[in-house]
C-alpha positions as CSV (number, residue, x, y, z in Angstrom):
1,Y,-16.6,7.1,20.3
2,Q,-17.2,10.8,19.2
3,N,-16.5,11.9,22.7
4,R,-13.1,10.0,22.7
5,V,-12.1,11.6,19.4
6,A,-13.0,15.0,20.7
7,F,-11.1,14.5,23.9
8,F,-8.0,13.3,21.9
9,H,-8.3,16.5,19.7
10,I,-8.4,18.8,22.9
11,L,-5.4,17.0,24.4
12,A,-3.5,17.3,21.1
13,D,-4.2,21.0,20.8
14,Y,-3.2,21.6,24.6
15,F,0.1,19.6,24.3
16,S,0.8,20.6,20.7
17,L,0.8,17.0,19.6
18,L,0.4,16.0,16.0
19,P,-1.3,12.7,15.1
20,T,1.3,10.2,13.8
21,A,0.9,7.5,11.1
22,S,3.4,4.8,10.0
23,V,4.2,2.3,7.2
24,T,5.0,-1.4,8.1
25,S,6.0,-4.0,5.5
26,Y,4.7,-7.5,5.8
27,G,5.1,-10.7,3.8
28,A,7.7,-11.4,1.1
29,P,7.5,-10.5,-2.6
30,C,6.7,-13.4,-5.1
31,Q,9.7,-12.7,-7.3
32,S,11.5,-9.2,-7.4
33,T,8.9,-6.5,-7.0
34,V,9.5,-4.7,-3.7
35,L,7.0,-2.1,-2.2
36,T,8.1,0.5,0.3
37,G,6.3,3.5,1.7
38,A,6.7,6.8,3.6
39,V,4.2,9.1,5.2
40,T,4.3,13.0,5.7
41,P,1.8,15.1,7.7
42,S,-0.8,16.9,5.7
43,G,-3.4,19.4,6.8
44,T,-6.3,16.8,7.0
45,G,-4.2,13.7,7.5
46,H,-1.1,12.1,6.2
47,Q,0.2,11.8,2.6
48,A,1.2,8.3,2.0
49,T,3.6,7.6,-0.9
50,L,4.2,4.1,-2.0
51,D,7.2,3.3,-4.2
52,F,8.0,0.0,-5.9
53,A,11.0,-1.3,-7.8
54,G,12.1,-4.6,-9.4
55,A,9.0,-4.9,-11.7
56,P,9.5,-5.9,-15.3
57,A,10.3,-2.9,-17.4
58,N,7.1,-1.2,-18.8
59,A,4.8,-3.9,-17.4
60,V,1.1,-3.2,-16.5
61,G,0.9,-2.5,-12.7
62,F,-1.9,-2.4,-10.3
63,M,-1.9,-1.0,-6.8
64,L,-4.1,-3.3,-4.7
65,L,-5.6,-1.6,-1.7
66,G,-7.6,-3.2,1.1
67,F,-8.6,-3.0,4.7
68,Q,-7.6,-6.7,5.7
69,Q,-4.4,-8.5,5.2
70,A,-4.6,-11.8,3.3
71,T,-2.5,-14.7,1.9
72,T,-4.5,-15.8,-1.0
73,P,-2.7,-17.8,-3.8
74,L,-3.2,-16.6,-7.4
75,P,-4.9,-19.1,-9.8
76,A,-2.8,-21.5,-11.9
77,P,-0.2,-21.2,-13.3
78,W,0.8,-18.3,-10.8
79,Q,-0.1,-20.0,-7.5
80,P,3.4,-19.3,-6.0
81,C,2.4,-15.6,-5.9
82,L,0.1,-14.5,-3.1
83,L,-2.4,-11.7,-2.8
84,R,-1.5,-10.0,0.5
85,T,-4.4,-7.7,0.9
86,S,-8.2,-7.9,0.4
87,L,-9.2,-6.4,-2.9
88,D,-11.3,-3.3,-1.7
89,A,-9.9,-0.9,-4.5
90,T,-7.6,-1.5,-7.5
91,V,-5.7,1.4,-9.2
92,L,-3.8,1.3,-12.5
93,V,-0.1,2.4,-11.9
94,A,2.6,3.3,-14.4
95,V,5.7,1.1,-14.5
96,N,8.7,2.8,-16.1
97,A,11.5,1.4,-18.2
98,L,13.5,0.7,-15.1
99,G,10.7,-1.3,-13.4
100,M,9.8,1.3,-10.9
101,G,6.6,3.2,-10.1
102,Q,4.8,5.3,-7.3
103,Y,1.3,5.8,-6.0
104,A,0.3,8.4,-3.5
105,F,-2.9,9.0,-1.5
106,L,-4.2,10.9,1.6
107,L,-4.8,8.9,4.7
108,P,-7.4,11.0,6.5
109,N,-7.1,11.7,10.3
110,W,-9.4,8.9,11.5
111,P,-8.1,7.1,14.6
112,G,-7.1,3.6,13.9
113,L,-7.6,3.7,10.2
114,A,-5.3,1.3,8.3
115,V,-5.0,0.6,4.6
116,N,-3.0,-2.4,3.2
117,A,-1.4,-2.2,-0.2
118,Q,0.4,-4.5,-2.7
119,V,1.7,-4.1,-6.3
120,F,0.6,-6.7,-9.0
121,T,2.4,-6.5,-12.3
122,A,2.0,-8.4,-15.6
123,D,4.4,-8.3,-18.6
124,F,2.3,-8.6,-21.7
125,A,5.4,-8.3,-23.8
126,L,6.2,-11.8,-23.2
127,P,4.1,-14.8,-24.6
128,A,3.5,-16.6,-21.2
129,V,2.5,-13.3,-19.4
130,P,4.6,-13.5,-16.4
131,V,3.1,-11.8,-13.2
132,D,4.7,-10.7,-10.0
133,T,3.2,-9.6,-6.7
134,S,5.1,-7.5,-4.2
135,N,5.3,-7.8,-0.4
136,G,2.5,-6.0,1.4
137,V,2.6,-2.7,3.3
138,Q,0.2,-1.4,5.8
139,V,-0.3,2.5,6.2
140,R,-1.8,3.1,9.7
141,N,-2.8,6.0,11.9
142,D,-1.0,5.4,15.1
143,Y,-3.6,6.9,17.5
């Protein structure tokens, strides 16, 4: 494995190639929260920026990160909403008054590394505490 990685780096240097990464959306949002993403090259990998919109204003938001895609229903009474990623990490994210937010992270230059993400929001301002889950996105090194 290490020899293949070293060989890739030699070829990339010789042909002046840069490793690439991509963001692919999968699944559908539960209600209205939509997650999108973009990647830009960085010195040691790719900067992934994930943006979401359509969440309840000033809700509590969590960015769910995992290494595997999933289709797990939430417990009652929110079973129509699905978790679309394994729960390997969870990060609190701010949701502004327009129902939008952002989360960014560095995807290191590891061949084949993929991270799945999804936004989970809860509106504690309402008595029934409505929740929403976004579609999933996969940020992946394409080499």
